[in-house]
TORTIDO-755933 format. One record per residue: residue in three letters; x, y, z of N, C-alpha, C in turn; chain; residue number from 1. Coordinates in steps of 0.001 Angstrom, whole numbers, padded with zeros to 6 digits. Last residue first. Layout:
<ALA; <X; Y; Z>; <X; Y; Z>; <X; Y; Z>; A; NUM>
...
***
This chain:
<ALA; <011731; 024313; -031452>; <011046; 024028; -030185>; <009735; 024658; -030222>; A; 104>
<GLY; <013477; 023723; -033772>; <012083; 024162; -033826>; <011320; 023813; -032575>; A; 103>
<GLY; <015918; 022560; -034073>; <015857; 024002; -033881>; <014454; 024556; -033920>; A; 102>
<ARG; <016269; 019924; -034079>; <016022; 020534; -035394>; <015962; 022054; -035299>; A; 101>
<ALA; <016492; 019510; -031357>; <017644; 019198; -032208>; <017496; 019821; -033597>; A; 100>
<THR; <013885; 020114; -030580>; <014981; 020961; -030121>; <016212; 020751; -030999>; A; 99>
<ARG; <012558; 017976; -031732>; <012248; 019345; -032159>; <013368; 020294; -031773>; A; 98>
<ARG; <013703; 015872; -030300>; <013865; 015945; -031756>; <013599; 017351; -032272>; A; 97>
<GLU; <012843; 016494; -027691>; <014276; 016457; -027990>; <014531; 016560; -029485>; A; 96>
<LYS; <010072; 016183; -028035>; <010617; 017492; -027658>; <012107; 017561; -027973>; A; 95>
<LEU; <009975; 013437; -028563>; <009509; 014388; -029566>; <010079; 015777; -029292>; A; 94>
<GLU; <010885; 012484; -026080>; <011641; 012199; -027301>; <011260; 013175; -028409>; A; 93>
<ASP; <008837; 013373; -024378>; <010216; 013829; -024166>; <011050; 013634; -025434>; A; 92>
<LYS; <006698; 011918; -025412>; <006674; 013382; -025473>; <008075; 013954; -025301>; A; 91>
<ALA; <007585; 009338; -024760>; <007361; 009698; -026159>; <007342; 011217; -026334>; A; 90>
<ARG; <007578; 009477; -021962>; <008855; 009260; -022667>; <008729; 009654; -024138>; A; 89>
<GLN; <004844; 009776; -021520>; <005760; 010842; -021113>; <007100; 010720; -021830>; A; 88>
<ALA; <003942; 007320; -022497>; <003480; 008566; -023124>; <004403; 009726; -022766>; A; 87>
<ALA; <005163; 005571; -020700>; <005506; 005492; -022123>; <005096; 006779; -022843>; A; 86>
<SER; <006097; 007367; -017687>; <005215; 006512; -018477>; <005673; 006518; -019933>; A; 85>
<ARG; <008986; 007218; -015665>; <008144; 007970; -016593>; <007328; 006997; -017426>; A; 84>
<GLU; <009658; 006832; -012286>; <009529; 006138; -013568>; <008566; 006928; -014451>; A; 83>
<ALA; <011592; 009250; -010577>; <010298; 008610; -010785>; <010265; 007982; -012176>; A; 82>
<PRO; <014921; 008552; -009468>; <013962; 009319; -010267>; <012675; 008527; -010457>; A; 81>
<ALA; <015968; 008147; -006136>; <015673; 007513; -007415>; <014659; 008351; -008195>; A; 80>
<SER; <016054; 009385; -003704>; <017020; 009809; -004705>; <016738; 009214; -006079>; A; 79>
<ARG; <014249; 008167; -002042>; <013936; 009515; -002524>; <014867; 009960; -003639>; A; 78>
<PRO; <013104; 004901; -002146>; <014274; 005774; -002136>; <013951; 007122; -002763>; A; 77>
<LEU; <010159; 004309; -000253>; <010808; 004347; -001553>; <012020; 005260; -001477>; A; 76>
<VAL; <008801; 004533; 002110>; <010082; 003832; 002142>; <010761; 003761; 000787>; A; 75>
<ALA; <006419; 005838; 001551>; <007371; 006492; 002454>; <008741; 005818; 002449>; A; 74>
<LYS; <005009; 003993; 000066>; <005511; 005202; -000603>; <006582; 005877; 000243>; A; 73>
<ARG; <004312; 002202; 002056>; <005212; 001772; 000979>; <005802; 002973; 000268>; A; 72>
<ALA; <002580; 003788; 003569>; <003803; 003258; 004179>; <004800; 002823; 003113>; A; 71>
<ALA; <000522; 004278; 001734>; <001299; 005397; 002290>; <002615; 004916; 002888>; A; 70>
<PRO; <-000484; 001658; 001253>; <000130; 002443; 000182>; <000997; 003595; 000715>; A; 69>
<THR; <000577; -000639; 003839>; <-000387; 000316; 003297>; <000292; 001095; 002169>; A; 68>
<ALA; <002454; -002209; 005140>; <001367; -002873; 004421>; <000274; -001923; 003949>; A; 67>
<GLY; <004558; -001730; 006854>; <004712; -001387; 005443>; <003619; -001973; 004570>; A; 66>
<LEU; <004134; -002044; 009503>; <004684; -003201; 008788>; <004915; -002925; 007305>; A; 65>
<SER; <002939; 000291; 010215>; <004247; 000011; 010804>; <004929; -001177; 010122>; A; 64>
<GLU; <000505; -000008; 008865>; <001461; 001009; 008416>; <002857; 000714; 008945>; A; 63>
<LEU; <-000681; -001963; 010481>; <-000341; -002278; 009097>; <000662; -001281; 008530>; A; 62>
<THR; <-001042; -000426; 012807>; <-000188; -001617; 012836>; <000249; -001998; 011429>; A; 61>
<SER; <-002839; 001509; 011860>; <-001547; 001915; 012415>; <-000562; 000744; 012426>; A; 60>
<LEU; <-004995; -000152; 011190>; <-004329; 000637; 010164>; <-002942; 001075; 010630>; A; 59>
<LEU; <-005667; -001102; 013751>; <-005212; -002022; 012715>; <-004453; -001268; 011630>; A; 58>
<LYS; <-006502; 001243; 014982>; <-005345; 000525; 015524>; <-004785; -000452; 014496>; A; 57>
<GLY; <-008718; 001818; 013392>; <-007618; 002779; 013493>; <-006344; 002120; 014009>; A; 56>
<ALA; <-010278; -000432; 013935>; <-009784; -000204; 012571>; <-008624; 000790; 012563>; A; 55>
<LEU; <-010962; -000034; 016596>; <-010094; -001157; 016240>; <-009488; -000967; 014846>; A; 54>
<GLU; <-012630; 002221; 016268>; <-011434; 002292; 017120>; <-010445; 001189; 016768>; A; 53>
<ALA; <-014630; 001149; 014601>; <-013831; 002295; 014162>; <-012542; 002416; 014975>; A; 52>
<VAL; <-015665; -000832; 016279>; <-015060; -001212; 014998>; <-014155; -000085; 014506>; A; 51>
<THR; <-016738; 000789; 018269>; <-015624; -000099; 018592>; <-014908; -000542; 017326>; A; 50>
<ARG; <-018791; 001984; 016799>; <-017759; 002818; 017415>; <-016517; 001989; 017745>; A; 49>
<GLY; <-020396; -000221; 016042>; <-019705; 000598; 015048>; <-018580; 001431; 015615>; A; 48>
<ASN; <-020461; -003365; 017367>; <-020594; -001955; 017719>; <-019739; -001117; 016765>; A; 47>
<GLU; <-019723; -005906; 016685>; <-020952; -005378; 016093>; <-021155; -003894; 016368>; A; 46>
<GLU; <-016866; -007931; 015999>; <-017473; -006780; 016676>; <-018708; -006283; 015932>; A; 45>
<ALA; <-015601; -009830; 014480>; <-016536; -010284; 015513>; <-017331; -009146; 016143>; A; 44>
<ASP; <-013918; -008359; 012794>; <-014920; -009254; 012212>; <-015992; -009653; 013221>; A; 43>
<ILE; <-012288; -007154; 014703>; <-013170; -006318; 013877>; <-014276; -007172; 013278>; A; 42>
<ALA; <-010924; -009392; 015648>; <-011776; -008628; 016563>; <-012748; -007747; 015788>; A; 41>
<SER; <-009462; -010136; 013370>; <-010475; -011045; 013922>; <-011448; -010300; 014827>; A; 40>
<GLY; <-007814; -007865; 013164>; <-008697; -008238; 012066>; <-009813; -009147; 012540>; A; 39>
<LEU; <-006413; -008055; 015581>; <-007301; -006913; 015359>; <-008279; -007201; 014222>; A; 38>
<ARG; <-004969; -010384; 015035>; <-005929; -010363; 016160>; <-006911; -009208; 015995>; A; 37>
<LEU; <-003362; -009521; 012916>; <-004311; -010615; 012710>; <-005382; -010634; 013792>; A; 36>
<ALA; <-001884; -007527; 014243>; <-002725; -007185; 013091>; <-003771; -008263; 012839>; A; 35>
<LEU; <-000556; -009088; 016186>; <-001484; -008036; 016588>; <-002424; -007673; 015446>; A; 34>
<ALA; <001049; -010697; 014559>; <000033; -011318; 015423>; <-001004; -010291; 015859>; A; 33>
<VAL; <002657; -008668; 013447>; <001829; -009515; 012580>; <000700; -010141; 013398>; A; 32>
<ALA; <003962; -007756; 015712>; <003060; -006843; 015007>; <002138; -007612; 014066>; A; 31>
<ALA; <005414; -010086; 016263>; <004474; -009564; 017263>; <003469; -008615; 016605>; A; 30>
<GLN; <007031; -010394; 013959>; <005959; -011340; 014240>; <004969; -010862; 015299>; A; 29>
<ASP; <009260; -008990; 013291>; <007961; -008368; 012980>; <006774; -009216; 013436>; A; 28>
<GLU; <011471; -010507; 013647>; <011171; -009521; 014691>; <009865; -008767; 014438>; A; 27>
<ASP; <011624; -011960; 011309>; <011140; -012623; 012518>; <010752; -011612; 013593>; A; 26>
<ASP; <010469; -009790; 008619>; <011488; -010448; 009427>; <010860; -011085; 010652>; A; 25>
<LEU; <008601; -010048; 005555>; <008770; -009590; 006930>; <009832; -010413; 007649>; A; 24>
<ASP; <007543; -009208; 002754>; <008781; -009876; 003144>; <009137; -009368; 004539>; A; 23>
<LEU; <004023; -009725; 002137>; <005162; -008912; 002546>; <006359; -009780; 002890>; A; 22>
<ALA; <001927; -011409; 001717>; <002576; -010858; 000530>; <003830; -010040; 000863>; A; 21>
<ASP; <000923; -011907; 004221>; <001624; -012993; 003531>; <002396; -012489; 002316>; A; 20>
<LEU; <-000435; -009520; 004678>; <000797; -009786; 005418>; <001601; -010906; 004774>; A; 19>
<ALA; <-002611; -009848; 002934>; <-001719; -008690; 002797>; <-000385; -008951; 003485>; A; 18>
<ASP; <-003791; -012184; 003970>; <-003255; -012162; 002606>; <-002270; -011012; 002402>; A; 17>
<LYS; <-004529; -011209; 006537>; <-003618; -012345; 006394>; <-002995; -012366; 005007>; A; 16>
<VAL; <-006345; -009184; 005871>; <-005112; -008840; 006574>; <-004088; -009960; 006396>; A; 15>
<ALA; <-008359; -010743; 004727>; <-007698; -009718; 003921>; <-006363; -009316; 004550>; A; 14>
<GLY; <-009102; -012310; 006946>; <-008587; -012934; 005730>; <-007836; -011949; 004845>; A; 13>
<HIS; <-010030; -010265; 008745>; <-008921; -011148; 009100>; <-008290; -011786; 007860>; A; 12>
<VAL; <-012265; -009203; 007450>; <-011051; -008389; 007583>; <-009855; -009281; 007874>; A; 11>
<ASP; <-014191; -011042; 005069>; <-013757; -010762; 006433>; <-012440; -010001; 006436>; A; 10>
<GLU; <-014597; -011559; 002528>; <-015742; -010976; 003212>; <-015372; -010607; 004640>; A; 9>
<HIS; <-012177; -010997; -000020>; <-012553; -011490; 001298>; <-013809; -010796; 001813>; A; 8>
<ARG; <-011307; -009817; -002239>; <-011612; -011240; -002350>; <-012142; -011812; -001052>; A; 7>
<CYS; <-012417; -006676; -003287>; <-011821; -007452; -002208>; <-012258; -008902; -002356>; A; 6>
<THR; <-011570; -004987; -006242>; <-012563; -005695; -005456>; <-011826; -006531; -004430>; A; 5>
<HIS; <-010864; -001891; -007768>; <-010410; -003057; -007022>; <-011585; -003683; -006285>; A; 4>
<GLU; <-010442; -000267; -010801>; <-011387; -000615; -009742>; <-010904; -001896; -009079>; A; 3>
<THR; <-008073; 002147; -011742>; <-008447; 000741; -011677>; <-009398; 000501; -010519>; A; 2>
<MET; <-008680; 005074; -013546>; <-008350; 004491; -012266>; <-008874; 003056; -012237>; A; 1>
***
């Protein structure tokens, strides 16, 4: 599993970078503004309970914009076959060769 590090010490900066990476329409701008405002509010807040409440709202807003792994996975076409890894393709090829030789 790849280890990820955050380039930001603040939530607002991380949210801004995430949103900048998305291909959003003009009609998404209200949600973008809300996400940025929530990021700033989280950065300024010191009460843990309030941070948790704001974080839940931010996550929900980011999901609605397709800016979370779960949201991106949900919009992938279901009819498209999953991409097989090189190792999986190699195993499939080996299995096909064995089957062709009659030695499964």
